[in-house]
PADREN-423345 format. One record per residue (C-alpha): x negated, y, z. Coordinates in steps of 0.25 Angstrom, whole numbers, plus 5000, padded with zeros to 4 digits. Layout:
BEGIN
@c1 X | c2 Y | c3 Z
...
END
This chain:
BEGIN
@c1 5000 | c2 5000 | c3 5000
@c1 4994 | c2 5013 | c3 4996
@c1 4990 | c2 5023 | c3 5007
@c1 4997 | c2 5036 | c3 5005
@c1 4988 | c2 5049 | c3 5003
@c1 4992 | c2 5063 | c3 5008
@c1 4992 | c2 5075 | c3 4999
@c1 4988 | c2 5088 | c3 5005
@c1 4988 | c2 5102 | c3 4998
@c1 4975 | c2 5106 | c3 4993
@c1 4968 | c2 5118 | c3 4998
@c1 4971 | c2 5129 | c3 4988
@c1 4957 | c2 5135 | c3 4989
@c1 4950 | c2 5121 | c3 4988
@c1 4960 | c2 5111 | c3 4981
@c1 4951 | c2 5099 | c3 4984
@c1 4954 | c2 5101 | c3 4999
@c1 4967 | c2 5100 | c3 5007
@c1 4973 | c2 5113 | c3 5011
@c1 4967 | c2 5118 | c3 5024
@c1 4980 | c2 5116 | c3 5031
@c1 4980 | c2 5101 | c3 5028
@c1 4965 | c2 5099 | c3 5029
@c1 4966 | c2 5093 | c3 5043
@c1 4977 | c2 5083 | c3 5039
@c1 4968 | c2 5079 | c3 5027
@c1 4956 | c2 5076 | c3 5036
@c1 4965 | c2 5068 | c3 5046
@c1 4970 | c2 5060 | c3 5034
@c1 4956 | c2 5057 | c3 5029
@c1 4952 | c2 5052 | c3 5043
@c1 4964 | c2 5043 | c3 5043
@c1 4959 | c2 5037 | c3 5030
@c1 4970 | c2 5044 | c3 5022
@c1 4969 | c2 5050 | c3 5008
@c1 4974 | c2 5064 | c3 5004
@c1 4976 | c2 5071 | c3 4991
@c1 4978 | c2 5086 | c3 4988
@c1 4989 | c2 5094 | c3 4980
@c1 4989 | c2 5108 | c3 4976
@c1 5001 | c2 5114 | c3 4984
@c1 5002 | c2 5127 | c3 4977
@c1 5003 | c2 5119 | c3 4964
@c1 5014 | c2 5111 | c3 4969
@c1 5022 | c2 5124 | c3 4973
@c1 5019 | c2 5130 | c3 4960
@c1 5026 | c2 5118 | c3 4953
@c1 5013 | c2 5112 | c3 4947
@c1 5014 | c2 5098 | c3 4954
@c1 5006 | c2 5090 | c3 4944
@c1 4994 | c2 5100 | c3 4945
@c1 4996 | c2 5101 | c3 4960
@c1 4994 | c2 5086 | c3 4962
@c1 4982 | c2 5084 | c3 4953
@c1 4973 | c2 5081 | c3 4964
@c1 4981 | c2 5069 | c3 4969
@c1 4975 | c2 5056 | c3 4963
@c1 4984 | c2 5049 | c3 4953
@c1 4990 | c2 5036 | c3 4958
@c1 4989 | c2 5041 | c3 4972
@c1 5000 | c2 5033 | c3 4978
@c1 5008 | c2 5037 | c3 4990
@c1 5006 | c2 5051 | c3 4995
@c1 5011 | c2 5060 | c3 5006
@c1 5010 | c2 5076 | c3 5005
@c1 5005 | c2 5084 | c3 5017
@c1 5006 | c2 5099 | c3 5013
@c1 5013 | c2 5112 | c3 5012
@c1 5028 | c2 5111 | c3 5009
@c1 5033 | c2 5111 | c3 4995
@c1 5047 | c2 5114 | c3 4990
@c1 5054 | c2 5101 | c3 4987
@c1 5054 | c2 5103 | c3 4972
@c1 5039 | c2 5105 | c3 4972
@c1 5037 | c2 5093 | c3 4981
@c1 5045 | c2 5085 | c3 4971
@c1 5036 | c2 5090 | c3 4960
@c1 5024 | c2 5086 | c3 4969
@c1 5030 | c2 5072 | c3 4971
@c1 5032 | c2 5070 | c3 4956
@c1 5018 | c2 5075 | c3 4952
@c1 5012 | c2 5065 | c3 4962
@c1 5021 | c2 5053 | c3 4956
@c1 5016 | c2 5057 | c3 4942
@c1 5002 | c2 5054 | c3 4947
@c1 5005 | c2 5041 | c3 4954
@c1 5007 | c2 5047 | c3 4968
@c1 5019 | c2 5046 | c3 4977
@c1 5023 | c2 5056 | c3 4988
@c1 5029 | c2 5047 | c3 4999
@c1 5039 | c2 5059 | c3 5002
@c1 5048 | c2 5060 | c3 4990
@c1 5053 | c2 5073 | c3 4984
@c1 5067 | c2 5070 | c3 4990
@c1 5061 | c2 5066 | c3 5003
@c1 5053 | c2 5079 | c3 5004
@c1 5065 | c2 5088 | c3 5001
@c1 5074 | c2 5080 | c3 5011
@c1 5064 | c2 5083 | c3 5023
@c1 5059 | c2 5096 | c3 5018
@c1 5072 | c2 5104 | c3 5016
@c1 5083 | c2 5105 | c3 5026
@c1 5094 | c2 5100 | c3 5017
@c1 5087 | c2 5087 | c3 5015
@c1 5086 | c2 5083 | c3 5030
@c1 5097 | c2 5091 | c3 5037
@c1 5108 | c2 5081 | c3 5034
@c1 5100 | c2 5070 | c3 5041
@c1 5096 | c2 5079 | c3 5053
@c1 5109 | c2 5086 | c3 5055
@c1 5113 | c2 5087 | c3 5069
@c1 5099 | c2 5085 | c3 5074
@c1 5095 | c2 5099 | c3 5068
@c1 5100 | c2 5113 | c3 5068
@c1 5113 | c2 5114 | c3 5059
@c1 5110 | c2 5119 | c3 5045
@c1 5117 | c2 5124 | c3 5032
@c1 5110 | c2 5127 | c3 5019
@c1 5112 | c2 5135 | c3 5006
@c1 5104 | c2 5130 | c3 4994
@c1 5098 | c2 5140 | c3 4985
@c1 5091 | c2 5140 | c3 4971
@c1 5082 | c2 5151 | c3 4975
@c1 5079 | c2 5163 | c3 4984
@c1 5093 | c2 5168 | c3 4985
@c1 5101 | c2 5170 | c3 4998
@c1 5114 | c2 5163 | c3 4999
@c1 5126 | c2 5171 | c3 4999
@c1 5136 | c2 5175 | c3 5010
@c1 5146 | c2 5164 | c3 5007
@c1 5135 | c2 5153 | c3 5007
@c1 5129 | c2 5158 | c3 5020
@c1 5143 | c2 5159 | c3 5027
@c1 5145 | c2 5144 | c3 5023
@c1 5132 | c2 5140 | c3 5028
@c1 5134 | c2 5147 | c3 5041
@c1 5147 | c2 5141 | c3 5042
@c1 5141 | c2 5127 | c3 5041
@c1 5133 | c2 5130 | c3 5054
@c1 5146 | c2 5135 | c3 5061
@c1 5145 | c2 5149 | c3 5057
@c1 5139 | c2 5154 | c3 5070
@c1 5126 | c2 5154 | c3 5078
@c1 5112 | c2 5157 | c3 5074
@c1 5105 | c2 5151 | c3 5063
@c1 5091 | c2 5150 | c3 5055
@c1 5090 | c2 5153 | c3 5040
@c1 5080 | c2 5145 | c3 5032
@c1 5079 | c2 5138 | c3 5019
@c1 5078 | c2 5123 | c3 5017
@c1 5063 | c2 5122 | c3 5022
@c1 5059 | c2 5135 | c3 5029
@c1 5064 | c2 5147 | c3 5038
@c1 5058 | c2 5160 | c3 5040
@c1 5057 | c2 5160 | c3 5055
@c1 5047 | c2 5171 | c3 5056
@c1 5057 | c2 5180 | c3 5050
@c1 5067 | c2 5175 | c3 5061
@c1 5076 | c2 5187 | c3 5062
@c1 5075 | c2 5191 | c3 5048
@c1 5076 | c2 5178 | c3 5040
@c1 5078 | c2 5166 | c3 5049
@c1 5087 | c2 5168 | c3 5061
@c1 5102 | c2 5171 | c3 5060
@c1 5108 | c2 5174 | c3 5074
@c1 5123 | c2 5172 | c3 5070
@c1 5128 | c2 5164 | c3 5058
@c1 5141 | c2 5171 | c3 5059
@c1 5134 | c2 5184 | c3 5055
@c1 5134 | c2 5180 | c3 5040
@c1 5128 | c2 5194 | c3 5036
@c1 5116 | c2 5191 | c3 5046
@c1 5115 | c2 5177 | c3 5040
@c1 5114 | c2 5183 | c3 5026
@c1 5103 | c2 5193 | c3 5030
@c1 5094 | c2 5182 | c3 5036
@c1 5096 | c2 5173 | c3 5024
@c1 5094 | c2 5183 | c3 5014
@c1 5081 | c2 5187 | c3 5021
@c1 5077 | c2 5173 | c3 5022
@c1 5079 | c2 5170 | c3 5007
@c1 5072 | c2 5183 | c3 5004
@c1 5059 | c2 5179 | c3 5012
@c1 5059 | c2 5165 | c3 5007
@c1 5060 | c2 5170 | c3 4993
@c1 5056 | c2 5159 | c3 4982
@c1 5052 | c2 5150 | c3 4994
@c1 5066 | c2 5148 | c3 4998
@c1 5068 | c2 5133 | c3 5000
@c1 5081 | c2 5127 | c3 4995
@c1 5091 | c2 5137 | c3 5001
@c1 5095 | c2 5144 | c3 5014
@c1 5098 | c2 5136 | c3 5027
@c1 5105 | c2 5141 | c3 5039
@c1 5101 | c2 5133 | c3 5051
@c1 5108 | c2 5133 | c3 5065
@c1 5099 | c2 5140 | c3 5075
@c1 5095 | c2 5131 | c3 5087
@c1 5086 | c2 5136 | c3 5099
@c1 5075 | c2 5127 | c3 5102
@c1 5067 | c2 5125 | c3 5115
@c1 5055 | c2 5136 | c3 5116
@c1 5060 | c2 5143 | c3 5103
@c1 5064 | c2 5158 | c3 5102
@c1 5061 | c2 5170 | c3 5094
@c1 5059 | c2 5184 | c3 5098
@c1 5067 | c2 5195 | c3 5091
@c1 5056 | c2 5197 | c3 5080
@c1 5054 | c2 5183 | c3 5076
@c1 5049 | c2 5169 | c3 5080
@c1 5038 | c2 5167 | c3 5090
@c1 5038 | c2 5152 | c3 5087
@c1 5044 | c2 5141 | c3 5079
@c1 5057 | c2 5133 | c3 5081
@c1 5060 | c2 5123 | c3 5070
@c1 5050 | c2 5126 | c3 5060
@c1 5043 | c2 5116 | c3 5051
@c1 5034 | c2 5116 | c3 5039
@c1 5020 | c2 5115 | c3 5034
@c1 5012 | c2 5126 | c3 5039
@c1 5025 | c2 5134 | c3 5039
@c1 5020 | c2 5146 | c3 5046
@c1 5022 | c2 5157 | c3 5036
@c1 5028 | c2 5160 | c3 5022
@c1 5040 | c2 5154 | c3 5015
@c1 5041 | c2 5140 | c3 5011
@c1 5030 | c2 5137 | c3 5001
@c1 5024 | c2 5151 | c3 5001
@c1 5010 | c2 5151 | c3 4995
@c1 5010 | c2 5136 | c3 4997
@c1 5007 | c2 5137 | c3 5012
@c1 5019 | c2 5137 | c3 5020
@c1 5028 | c2 5126 | c3 5024
@c1 5043 | c2 5126 | c3 5028
@c1 5045 | c2 5134 | c3 5040
@c1 5058 | c2 5131 | c3 5047
@c1 5065 | c2 5137 | c3 5059
@c1 5078 | c2 5131 | c3 5065
@c1 5079 | c2 5135 | c3 5079
@c1 5074 | c2 5144 | c3 5090
@c1 5078 | c2 5159 | c3 5089
@c1 5077 | c2 5172 | c3 5095
@c1 5072 | c2 5173 | c3 5109
@c1 5059 | c2 5173 | c3 5117
@c1 5051 | c2 5166 | c3 5107
@c1 5044 | c2 5153 | c3 5107
@c1 5042 | c2 5140 | c3 5100
@c1 5052 | c2 5129 | c3 5099
@c1 5048 | c2 5116 | c3 5105
@c1 5047 | c2 5109 | c3 5092
@c1 5041 | c2 5096 | c3 5087
@c1 5037 | c2 5090 | c3 5073
@c1 5039 | c2 5076 | c3 5071
@c1 5033 | c2 5069 | c3 5059
@c1 5040 | c2 5056 | c3 5053
@c1 5036 | c2 5046 | c3 5044
@c1 5046 | c2 5035 | c3 5039
@c1 5055 | c2 5039 | c3 5050
@c1 5045 | c2 5038 | c3 5061
@c1 5038 | c2 5050 | c3 5069
@c1 5023 | c2 5049 | c3 5067
@c1 5020 | c2 5063 | c3 5073
@c1 5027 | c2 5071 | c3 5083
@c1 5021 | c2 5085 | c3 5087
@c1 5024 | c2 5100 | c3 5088
@c1 5028 | c2 5109 | c3 5077
@c1 5017 | c2 5115 | c3 5070
@c1 5021 | c2 5129 | c3 5074
@c1 5018 | c2 5125 | c3 5089
@c1 5007 | c2 5114 | c3 5088
@c1 5004 | c2 5114 | c3 5103
@c1 5018 | c2 5112 | c3 5107
@c1 5021 | c2 5099 | c3 5115
@c1 5033 | c2 5092 | c3 5109
@c1 5041 | c2 5079 | c3 5112
@c1 5053 | c2 5079 | c3 5103
@c1 5064 | c2 5070 | c3 5105
@c1 5065 | c2 5061 | c3 5092
@c1 5076 | c2 5052 | c3 5096
@c1 5085 | c2 5056 | c3 5085
@c1 5075 | c2 5060 | c3 5074
@c1 5070 | c2 5047 | c3 5069
@c1 5083 | c2 5042 | c3 5064
@c1 5085 | c2 5056 | c3 5057
@c1 5072 | c2 5055 | c3 5050
@c1 5074 | c2 5041 | c3 5045
@c1 5088 | c2 5045 | c3 5040
@c1 5081 | c2 5057 | c3 5032
@c1 5073 | c2 5046 | c3 5025
@c1 5060 | c2 5055 | c3 5022
@c1 5047 | c2 5048 | c3 5025
@c1 5039 | c2 5059 | c3 5031
@c1 5046 | c2 5070 | c3 5038
@c1 5045 | c2 5080 | c3 5050
@c1 5055 | c2 5084 | c3 5060
@c1 5054 | c2 5096 | c3 5069
@c1 5061 | c2 5095 | c3 5082
@c1 5064 | c2 5106 | c3 5092
@c1 5069 | c2 5105 | c3 5106
@c1 5082 | c2 5113 | c3 5108
@c1 5082 | c2 5124 | c3 5118
@c1 5094 | c2 5119 | c3 5126
@c1 5087 | c2 5106 | c3 5129
@c1 5097 | c2 5098 | c3 5120
@c1 5086 | c2 5091 | c3 5113
@c1 5077 | c2 5091 | c3 5100
@c1 5082 | c2 5096 | c3 5086
@c1 5076 | c2 5093 | c3 5073
@c1 5074 | c2 5107 | c3 5068
@c1 5067 | c2 5103 | c3 5055
@c1 5064 | c2 5091 | c3 5046
@c1 5052 | c2 5092 | c3 5036
@c1 5044 | c2 5084 | c3 5026
@c1 5032 | c2 5078 | c3 5033
@c1 5023 | c2 5082 | c3 5021
@c1 5025 | c2 5097 | c3 5023
@c1 5027 | c2 5098 | c3 5038
@c1 5015 | c2 5104 | c3 5046
@c1 5007 | c2 5097 | c3 5057
@c1 5005 | c2 5105 | c3 5070
@c1 4990 | c2 5109 | c3 5071
@c1 4982 | c2 5100 | c3 5081
@c1 4992 | c2 5088 | c3 5079
@c1 4986 | c2 5074 | c3 5077
@c1 4992 | c2 5070 | c3 5063
@c1 4984 | c2 5057 | c3 5062
@c1 4996 | c2 5049 | c3 5065
@c1 5005 | c2 5056 | c3 5054
@c1 4994 | c2 5055 | c3 5043
@c1 4991 | c2 5041 | c3 5046
@c1 5006 | c2 5038 | c3 5045
@c1 5007 | c2 5045 | c3 5032
@c1 4995 | c2 5037 | c3 5026
@c1 5001 | c2 5024 | c3 5031
@c1 5015 | c2 5026 | c3 5026
END
């Protein structure tokens, strides 16, 4: 049985080396006896998939990707280009979209995650008042909410383009959504999502914006819209809110074939000690049917337990600095 190799993005300044953000993973992989290949991430984003994968050897067999996020359509091009060279991404294009975009995983996790309603979009245009009213009604029409797209929020523009204090104030909903869409621009992923606000332990935001994170996920998702300059991953916010400020108690769990292979803190708070309750999550992950995924879980402020605040494709989810990822990488090359 062929051993899977892992594809990393190449360093844009030295395409024979892994991108510096992933260099430590590549070194650890070599120490474990694994093999890696390189891909031109900027080329993938630009729609030049065949050119972007030219450094991946022909007939390379089974492959995982560990890199910056890609729009689902670009990932499909990536998979097709590798197939044409005799390679096989172990996460299919439909599987990637299912884990990467909220509409793909929400139906499975509904009830275990904040209630959500979404409005598809063909481009960077804000939904009209009637569409927003209908989406708000699906969330009960009252209470606070978060605005995001299928992949990413703009939590650092909390008051301006993320947080809606009251869904019944449709004019305010419209203003926040319009500003969010304006800031996302061409990087708007899929459409607009309204996500019910839930407060998590340790979370809170001052009047001028977030101090910490609560319900975020993504590959190095610290700035910029999804895919901007090929550097930022999906940045997500689904809880917390105005208050004294702080970080939610949040964990990231890595699943391979329905089994948790790494449990640690969220990358935005890498030193935080976390012990999430996973009692109900394995069955949901198995039902989703994606081989390699992450779940971000946060502890509710009222003490009622842990909630799944995000699901992500494991290939484009970031690892917290300082974590021992050897068990994760060993599991991938043994899959």
